[in-house]
N, C-alpha and C positions, 0 to 999 in steps of 0.2 A: 652485604657489609657497608657498601658506600651509602645505602639508604639507612642503615641501622644507626650509623655513627650520628648524623644530624637529629634523628629522632631521640636518642638517648641524652645528647648533648642539650638540646632543647628542653626535654622533660626536666632534666636535672636543673637547669638554669630557672625554668618557669617555677619548679616547686620550690627551689631555693629561694628564690626572690619573695615567694608567697608565705615563707616561715614568718617574715616580719610584719604580715598585714595586721594581726591583732594589735600590734604595738603602735603603728602609725594610726590605725583607725581610732584607737582608744584617745589620740591626742587630736583627732579632728574637732574643732570647736562647733558646739551646737548651733543651729541656724537661729538667727533673731527673728522673731515673727512680730508683726505689727499688731497692735491690739484691734480687736474686732470693732467695727463701726455699724453699730445696729441702724443708725440713721441714714446710711449711705446704702442704697439698694445695689446688689450685685449686677455687674456688667453682664449682658446675655452673652452666652458662649464661653465665659471665664470659669476656671474651677474655683470651686469655693475654698473657704479657709482649710489649711492643712489641719488634719486631726492630731491629737496628742500622739506623739511619736516615741519610739522606743530609743533611749539615748544610744549613741555610737559606742560609747564606752560598755554599755550592757551587751551590745551584740558582740563585740570583740571578746568579751569575757564568756561568752557562751561555750560550753565544754566542746561542742562539735565544730566550732567556727574555724579554728586553725587546721584540723585534719582535712575538713572539707575543701578549703580554699587551696591547701597545698596540693592535695590528690587532683582536684579539678584543674588547677593551673598546670599541672604536669601532664595530664592527659590531654588537654587542649594545646598546649605548646608543642607536645609530641606529635599530635595529629597534623598540626600546621606543617611541621618539618617533613611529616611523611608525604605531604601533598606537594611542598615547595621545594624541598631539598635544601642544599646549602645556597645561600644567597642573601643578599642585602635585606630583603623582606623580613627575614627572620630576626634581624636586628632592630627592627620597628616592632614586630609582632609580640615575639616572647617577652619583652619587659612589660608590655601593655596588658597581657594575659592575666596576670594576678590582679591588676587594677580592675579590668572588666569583672573578674569574678567577684571581687568585694563589691563593687557598684550593684552587681546583679543581686547579691544577698541583701545589701542594704536597702535598695529600692523596693524589693520585695517584701521587706519588714516594715518599712516606713512611708512608703510612696513618695520618698524624696531621694534625689541624686545630689549628694553634697558638692557644693561649687568648690570647696577647699581641696577636694580630691580631684575634680575635672580640670580645674585651671592649671594646676602643675603639668598636665599631660600635655597642653598647648606648648609649653615650654620643652618638654621632652620630645615632641615631634618636630619642633624647629630645629633640633640637633641630630635626632635620629634619622629623619627622612633624608636630609642632604648625606649623610654618612652613608645611609643605604645606596642612595643614587651613585655615590662614589664608588662603592665597592662592586655595584653592578655596572658601572660606567654606562649608566642611562639617565641622562639629564632630561629626556621626555618624561621620565616617570614622576619628576617634580611637577611638570605641567599638569600631568593627569592627577596628581594629589591635589593641586590647587582646584582643579575643576571638580574633582570628587568633593571637596569642601563646599564648593559653591553648589553643586546639584543636591546632596544630601542634606548639607546644613540649610540651603536654601529652600528646600521642599519642607523641612519641619518648621522652619521660621515662618514661612508663609501661612501654613495652615494653623500655627499657634497664634499668628496676628489676626487672621480673618475669622477663624473659627474657635480658637481656644481648644484646639482638638487634644492638646496635651500640655504639660507644664513646661516652663522654660529650660528646667533641668534637662529635659529630652532634647531641646535644641542645642544646648551645650554639648550633650553627649554626641549629637549628630555631627556636630563640627570636629569630634575627634575621629569618629568612625569614617566619615566622608574622605578625608585625606588618606587613610589608611587603605580603604578600598580602592581609591583613586590610584594610588601608588601601583597596586596589584595589576589593575586593568579595567577597562570598561564593563566586561562581563561581571566582575565582582560588584562594581557599582551598581549596575541595574538589577542584577539578582539580589543584592544585598538589600536595597531600597525595596523592591517588591516584597522580600521575606519580612522585613521589619513592619511593613504596613500590614501584609496579611497575617502574621503571628500576633502582632499587636490587636488586630480586629478580632481574631478568634479569643485571645486572651480576655480581652474586654467583655465579650459575650459570655463566656463561661464564669468569669470573676463576677460580673453584675447580676448573673443568674443566680450565683450562690449567696450573694450578699448584696442586697439593695442599697446599702449606705456606699457601695463603692461605684455607684452609677456616675457620680460626678467626679470620681478621683480613684484611679487604679494604677498600679505600677507599669509603666509602658516600657521602662528601660530594660528589663529582662529580655522582652521580645525583640528589641533593638539589638541587644548584645548577642542573643542567640542567632538572630538573622543574619547579622554581620559575620559571625563565625561560620555558620553554615555556608555563606557566600564564599569565604575563602576555601572551604573545602570542596564546594560543589560547583561553583561558577564556570570553570572551564570545562568540566566534563558535560554540563548541560548545555553550554554554548556549542560544543562540538556536535553534541547530539542534535542540536538544532541547526547544524550547518553553517553556523558563524565561524569564520576562520580565526583561529587561535594560534599563536606561535607557541 
């Protein structure tokens, strides 16, 4: 019963927050793209121009969008609660789950991660992380969150800058996922980063094998989000199995 209650509460809250997803996604402004410059050669290692995208309002209006986002958010939020139990971490994770599910769907369909969705999560983290640390009475968790931002966000920024390995939207998303994983602990940071890179590589090979047009641009956000979610669920058991001391 003690474990069932947080699972039910997290699932209800996560799914309930997701009910509004179609409404706020439909209001997200479309990205402003610069006109192509045929006289300017593409920079080596950089992604090419974004292909024509499906409007956010059209995605929000899809008949399956609301039920899929609600069910997925409820399941993921409940799974997090089953692993973490009551604690400040749920205060951070549960509100972010519907945002993550929406970003996964949007990026999968458009190869773009809307800045107007990601940027407000920075503000949310600035409020939720200190609140979680207060509830957990763990000031060190805020230091870990900052280091998680540096490690995960820095990794994606460096490879974006040097190799153009992904779009800058992925760098912005890393700056959300890094602090959350860091708050949870170093196993979550390490496992999360490894899974993001591994799943992204596998997805890239599969997608580009199916569609050559995706060779220069494919959605990396879903791999990042799934990798981070799996790290929340699996990092501690994996660390214990490897003999890493975890409290």
